[in-house]
C-alpha positions as a Markdown table, in Angstrom:
| # | Residue | x | y | z |
|---|---|---|---|---|
| 1 | Unk | 92.3 | 97.4 | 101.3 |
| 2 | Unk | 95.0 | 94.8 | 102.2 |
| 3 | Unk | 98.6 | 95.3 | 101.4 |
| 4 | Unk | 98.7 | 92.9 | 98.4 |
| 5 | Unk | 95.9 | 94.9 | 96.8 |
| 6 | Unk | 97.9 | 98.0 | 97.4 |
| 7 | Unk | 101.0 | 96.5 | 95.9 |
| 8 | Unk | 99.0 | 95.5 | 92.8 |
| 9 | Unk | 97.4 | 98.9 | 92.5 |
| 10 | Unk | 100.8 | 100.6 | 92.5 |
| 11 | Unk | 102.5 | 97.9 | 90.4 |
| 12 | Unk | 105.2 | 97.2 | 93.0 |
| 13 | Unk | 107.8 | 94.8 | 91.7 |
| 14 | Unk | 107.7 | 91.3 | 93.3 |
| 15 | Unk | 111.1 | 91.5 | 94.9 |
| 16 | Unk | 110.2 | 94.9 | 96.4 |
| 17 | Unk | 107.0 | 93.4 | 97.7 |
| 18 | Unk | 108.9 | 90.6 | 99.4 |
| 19 | Unk | 111.4 | 93.0 | 100.9 |
| 20 | Unk | 108.7 | 95.1 | 102.5 |
| 21 | Unk | 106.9 | 92.0 | 103.8 |
| 22 | Unk | 110.2 | 90.7 | 105.3 |
| 23 | Unk | 110.9 | 94.1 | 107.0 |
| 24 | Unk | 107.4 | 94.1 | 108.4 |
| 25 | Unk | 107.9 | 90.5 | 109.5 |
| 26 | Unk | 111.0 | 91.4 | 111.4 |
| 27 | Unk | 109.1 | 94.4 | 113.0 |
| 28 | Unk | 106.1 | 92.1 | 113.9 |
| 29 | Unk | 108.2 | 89.6 | 115.7 |
| 30 | Unk | 110.0 | 92.3 | 117.7 |
| 31 | Unk | 106.7 | 94.0 | 118.6 |
| 32 | Unk | 105.2 | 90.7 | 119.7 |
| 33 | Unk | 108.2 | 90.2 | 122.1 |
| 34 | Unk | 108.6 | 93.8 | 123.2 |
| 35 | Unk | 108.3 | 94.2 | 127.0 |
| 36 | Unk | 106.7 | 97.6 | 127.1 |
| 37 | Unk | 103.8 | 99.4 | 125.3 |
| 38 | Unk | 104.4 | 99.8 | 121.5 |
| 39 | Unk | 102.2 | 100.9 | 118.6 |
| 40 | Unk | 102.7 | 97.7 | 116.7 |
| 41 | Unk | 100.0 | 98.4 | 114.1 |
| 42 | Unk | 101.5 | 101.7 | 113.0 |
| 43 | Unk | 105.0 | 100.2 | 113.0 |
| 44 | Unk | 103.9 | 97.2 | 110.8 |
| 45 | Unk | 102.0 | 99.5 | 108.4 |
| 46 | Unk | 105.0 | 101.8 | 108.0 |
| 47 | Unk | 107.3 | 98.8 | 107.3 |
| 48 | Unk | 104.9 | 97.5 | 104.7 |
| 49 | Unk | 104.9 | 100.8 | 102.9 |
| 50 | Unk | 108.4 | 102.2 | 103.5 |
| 51 | Unk | 109.9 | 101.5 | 100.1 |
| 52 | Unk | 106.9 | 102.0 | 97.7 |
| 53 | Unk | 108.8 | 104.3 | 95.4 |
| 54 | Unk | 112.0 | 102.4 | 95.2 |
| 55 | Unk | 111.6 | 101.5 | 91.5 |
| 56 | Unk | 112.7 | 105.1 | 90.9 |
| 57 | Unk | 116.3 | 104.2 | 91.9 |
| 58 | Unk | 116.5 | 100.8 | 90.2 |
| 59 | Unk | 118.8 | 100.3 | 87.3 |
| 60 | Unk | 116.5 | 98.0 | 85.3 |
| 61 | Unk | 119.3 | 97.3 | 82.7 |
| 62 | Unk | 121.3 | 95.6 | 85.4 |
| 63 | Unk | 121.4 | 91.8 | 84.8 |
| 64 | Unk | 120.7 | 91.3 | 88.5 |
| 65 | Unk | 117.2 | 92.5 | 87.9 |
| 66 | Unk | 116.4 | 90.3 | 84.9 |
| 67 | Unk | 114.9 | 87.3 | 86.8 |
| 68 | Unk | 112.9 | 89.5 | 89.1 |
| 69 | Unk | 111.3 | 91.2 | 86.2 |
| 70 | Unk | 109.6 | 88.1 | 84.9 |
| 71 | Unk | 106.9 | 87.2 | 83.8 |
| 72 | Unk | 106.1 | 90.8 | 82.8 |
| 73 | Unk | 109.5 | 91.5 | 81.3 |
| 74 | Unk | 111.9 | 94.5 | 81.3 |
| 75 | Unk | 109.8 | 96.7 | 79.0 |
| 76 | Unk | 106.8 | 96.5 | 81.3 |
| 77 | Unk | 108.8 | 97.5 | 84.4 |
| 78 | Unk | 110.6 | 100.3 | 82.5 |
| 79 | Unk | 107.2 | 101.7 | 81.6 |
| 80 | Unk | 106.1 | 101.5 | 85.3 |
| 81 | Unk | 109.3 | 103.3 | 86.3 |
| 82 | Unk | 108.7 | 106.0 | 83.7 |
| 83 | Unk | 105.2 | 106.5 | 85.0 |
| 84 | Unk | 106.5 | 106.8 | 88.6 |
| 85 | Unk | 109.0 | 109.4 | 87.5 |
| 86 | Unk | 106.3 | 111.5 | 85.8 |
| 87 | Unk | 104.0 | 111.3 | 88.8 |
| 88 | Unk | 106.4 | 111.5 | 91.7 |
| 89 | Unk | 109.7 | 112.9 | 90.4 |
| 90 | Unk | 113.2 | 111.4 | 90.8 |
| 91 | Unk | 113.3 | 111.2 | 94.6 |
| 92 | Unk | 112.2 | 107.8 | 95.9 |
| 93 | Unk | 112.0 | 109.0 | 99.5 |
| 94 | Unk | 109.5 | 111.7 | 98.5 |
| 95 | Unk | 107.6 | 109.1 | 96.5 |
| 96 | Unk | 107.3 | 106.8 | 99.6 |
| 97 | Unk | 105.6 | 109.5 | 101.5 |
| 98 | Unk | 103.4 | 110.8 | 98.6 |
| 99 | Unk | 102.1 | 107.3 | 98.0 |
| 100 | Unk | 101.5 | 106.7 | 101.7 |
| 101 | Unk | 99.5 | 110.0 | 101.8 |
| 102 | Unk | 97.5 | 108.9 | 98.7 |
| 103 | Unk | 96.6 | 105.6 | 100.6 |
| 104 | Unk | 95.5 | 107.8 | 103.5 |
| 105 | Unk | 97.6 | 106.6 | 106.4 |
| 106 | Unk | 98.0 | 108.5 | 109.6 |
| 107 | Unk | 100.7 | 111.2 | 110.4 |
| 108 | Unk | 102.3 | 108.7 | 112.7 |
| 109 | Unk | 102.8 | 106.2 | 109.9 |
| 110 | Unk | 104.3 | 108.9 | 107.7 |
| 111 | Unk | 106.6 | 109.8 | 110.6 |
| 112 | Unk | 107.8 | 106.2 | 110.9 |
| 113 | Unk | 108.3 | 105.8 | 107.2 |
| 114 | Unk | 110.4 | 109.0 | 107.1 |
| 115 | Unk | 112.4 | 107.7 | 110.1 |
| 116 | Unk | 113.8 | 104.8 | 108.0 |
| 117 | Unk | 116.9 | 106.5 | 106.5 |
| 118 | Unk | 120.7 | 106.4 | 106.3 |
| 119 | Unk | 121.0 | 109.9 | 107.8 |
| 120 | Unk | 118.3 | 109.4 | 110.3 |
| 121 | Unk | 119.9 | 106.4 | 112.1 |
| 122 | Unk | 121.9 | 108.5 | 114.7 |
| 123 | Unk | 118.7 | 110.5 | 115.4 |
| 124 | Unk | 116.7 | 107.3 | 115.9 |
| 125 | Unk | 119.4 | 105.9 | 118.2 |
| 126 | Unk | 119.3 | 109.1 | 120.4 |
| 127 | Unk | 115.5 | 109.2 | 120.4 |
| 128 | Unk | 113.2 | 107.7 | 123.1 |
| 129 | Unk | 110.8 | 106.6 | 120.3 |
| 130 | Unk | 111.0 | 102.8 | 120.0 |
| 131 | Unk | 108.7 | 102.9 | 117.0 |
| 132 | Unk | 111.3 | 104.8 | 115.0 |
| 133 | Unk | 114.0 | 102.4 | 116.3 |
| 134 | Unk | 112.1 | 99.3 | 115.4 |
| 135 | Unk | 111.3 | 100.5 | 111.9 |
| 136 | Unk | 114.9 | 101.5 | 111.2 |
| 137 | Unk | 116.3 | 98.3 | 112.7 |
| 138 | Unk | 113.9 | 96.0 | 110.9 |
| 139 | Unk | 114.8 | 97.5 | 107.5 |
| 140 | Unk | 118.5 | 97.1 | 108.2 |
| 141 | Unk | 118.1 | 93.4 | 109.2 |
| 142 | Unk | 116.8 | 92.6 | 105.7 |
| 143 | Unk | 119.2 | 92.2 | 102.7 |
| 144 | Unk | 118.3 | 91.6 | 99.1 |
| 145 | Unk | 117.6 | 87.9 | 99.7 |
| 146 | Unk | 116.2 | 87.7 | 103.2 |
| 147 | Unk | 117.0 | 88.3 | 106.9 |
| 148 | Unk | 120.7 | 88.8 | 107.7 |
| 149 | Unk | 122.7 | 90.1 | 110.7 |
| 150 | Unk | 123.6 | 93.8 | 111.0 |
| 151 | Unk | 127.3 | 93.1 | 110.2 |
| 152 | Unk | 126.3 | 91.2 | 107.1 |
| 153 | Unk | 124.0 | 94.1 | 106.2 |
| 154 | Unk | 126.9 | 96.6 | 106.6 |
| 155 | Unk | 129.2 | 94.4 | 104.4 |
| 156 | Unk | 126.4 | 94.3 | 101.8 |
| 157 | Unk | 126.0 | 98.0 | 101.8 |
| 158 | Unk | 129.8 | 98.6 | 101.6 |
| 159 | Unk | 130.0 | 96.5 | 98.5 |
| 160 | Unk | 126.9 | 98.0 | 96.9 |
| 161 | Unk | 127.9 | 101.5 | 97.5 |
| 162 | Unk | 131.7 | 101.1 | 97.1 |
| 163 | Unk | 131.6 | 103.7 | 94.3 |
| 164 | Unk | 130.8 | 106.3 | 96.9 |
| 165 | Unk | 134.1 | 105.6 | 98.8 |
| 166 | Unk | 135.1 | 102.8 | 101.2 |
| 167 | Unk | 134.7 | 104.8 | 104.4 |
| 168 | Unk | 133.3 | 108.1 | 105.7 |
| 169 | Unk | 132.3 | 109.6 | 109.0 |
| 170 | Unk | 128.6 | 109.3 | 107.9 |
| 171 | Unk | 129.0 | 105.5 | 107.3 |
| 172 | Unk | 130.7 | 105.0 | 110.6 |
| 173 | Unk | 127.9 | 107.0 | 112.4 |
| 174 | Unk | 125.2 | 105.0 | 110.6 |
| 175 | Unk | 126.8 | 101.6 | 111.6 |
| 176 | Unk | 127.4 | 102.7 | 115.2 |
| 177 | Unk | 123.9 | 104.0 | 115.5 |
| 178 | Unk | 122.4 | 100.7 | 114.3 |
| 179 | Unk | 124.6 | 98.7 | 116.7 |
| 180 | Unk | 123.3 | 101.0 | 119.5 |
| 181 | Unk | 119.7 | 100.6 | 118.3 |
| 182 | Unk | 120.1 | 96.8 | 118.3 |
| 183 | Unk | 121.3 | 96.9 | 122.0 |
| 184 | Unk | 118.4 | 99.2 | 122.9 |
| 185 | Unk | 115.8 | 97.0 | 121.3 |
| 186 | Unk | 117.4 | 93.8 | 122.8 |
| 187 | Unk | 117.2 | 95.3 | 126.3 |
| 188 | Unk | 113.5 | 95.7 | 125.9 |
| 189 | Unk | 112.8 | 92.4 | 124.1 |
| 190 | Unk | 112.2 | 88.8 | 125.1 |
| 191 | Unk | 114.2 | 87.6 | 122.0 |
| 192 | Unk | 117.8 | 88.1 | 120.9 |
| 193 | Unk | 119.0 | 89.4 | 117.5 |
| 194 | Unk | 120.0 | 85.9 | 116.5 |
| 195 | Unk | 116.5 | 84.7 | 117.1 |
| 196 | Unk | 115.3 | 86.9 | 114.2 |
| 197 | Unk | 115.8 | 84.7 | 111.1 |
| 198 | Unk | 114.0 | 83.9 | 107.8 |
| 199 | Unk | 112.5 | 80.9 | 109.4 |
| 200 | Unk | 111.2 | 82.7 | 112.5 |
| 201 | Unk | 109.4 | 85.4 | 110.4 |
| 202 | Unk | 107.9 | 83.1 | 107.7 |
| 203 | Unk | 104.6 | 82.6 | 109.5 |
| 204 | Unk | 104.3 | 86.4 | 110.1 |
| 205 | Unk | 104.9 | 87.1 | 106.5 |
| 206 | Unk | 102.0 | 84.9 | 105.5 |
| 207 | Unk | 99.7 | 86.7 | 107.9 |
| 208 | Unk | 101.0 | 90.1 | 106.6 |
| 209 | Unk | 100.1 | 89.3 | 103.0 |
| 210 | Unk | 96.4 | 90.0 | 104.0 |
| 211 | Unk | 97.2 | 92.9 | 106.4 |
| 212 | Unk | 94.7 | 95.8 | 106.1 |
| 213 | Unk | 96.1 | 99.2 | 105.7 |
């Protein structure tokens, strides 16, 4: 089954499909330019599946979602969200993993999906596992509307989660960890962070639409 068939089966919102495809696109271009051995297939699959349960945390009454809910409309997606809650509970992170298990992916892919997290960033920075680093970094190079720099991503997250407080040791640790991961990946890669753009990953995304899981 290819990834678009999986997205259709699980009724993944179009904007969430595009986000996961972009993250996988970033990961693919990094893997293609990585100087050492890397398990690119597992990394790409993890990125394509890493946010499958994210509808659980969406506020579908937010006007920002209105356009992305067409043509099905708000009521359709609220029904999908309700069905997700009944089946997987309220925790989107748990849902990501449960859905991946249903699909039948390997333990390695589950590990990489779980590695993509706010609290896990310092652990990934300290690890020798470049699969974890690439998955974490790829997700944090993609904003709501496409590929952005890490600093743009941090600014976006600060605005989005301003209600949690402007600053905290955890936020500083997260940002510092991602900066360190970027340096670590760059040292092992033939391309620079600024070479990773919407334009440079577009061809990869088209290939990934038919990627077999």
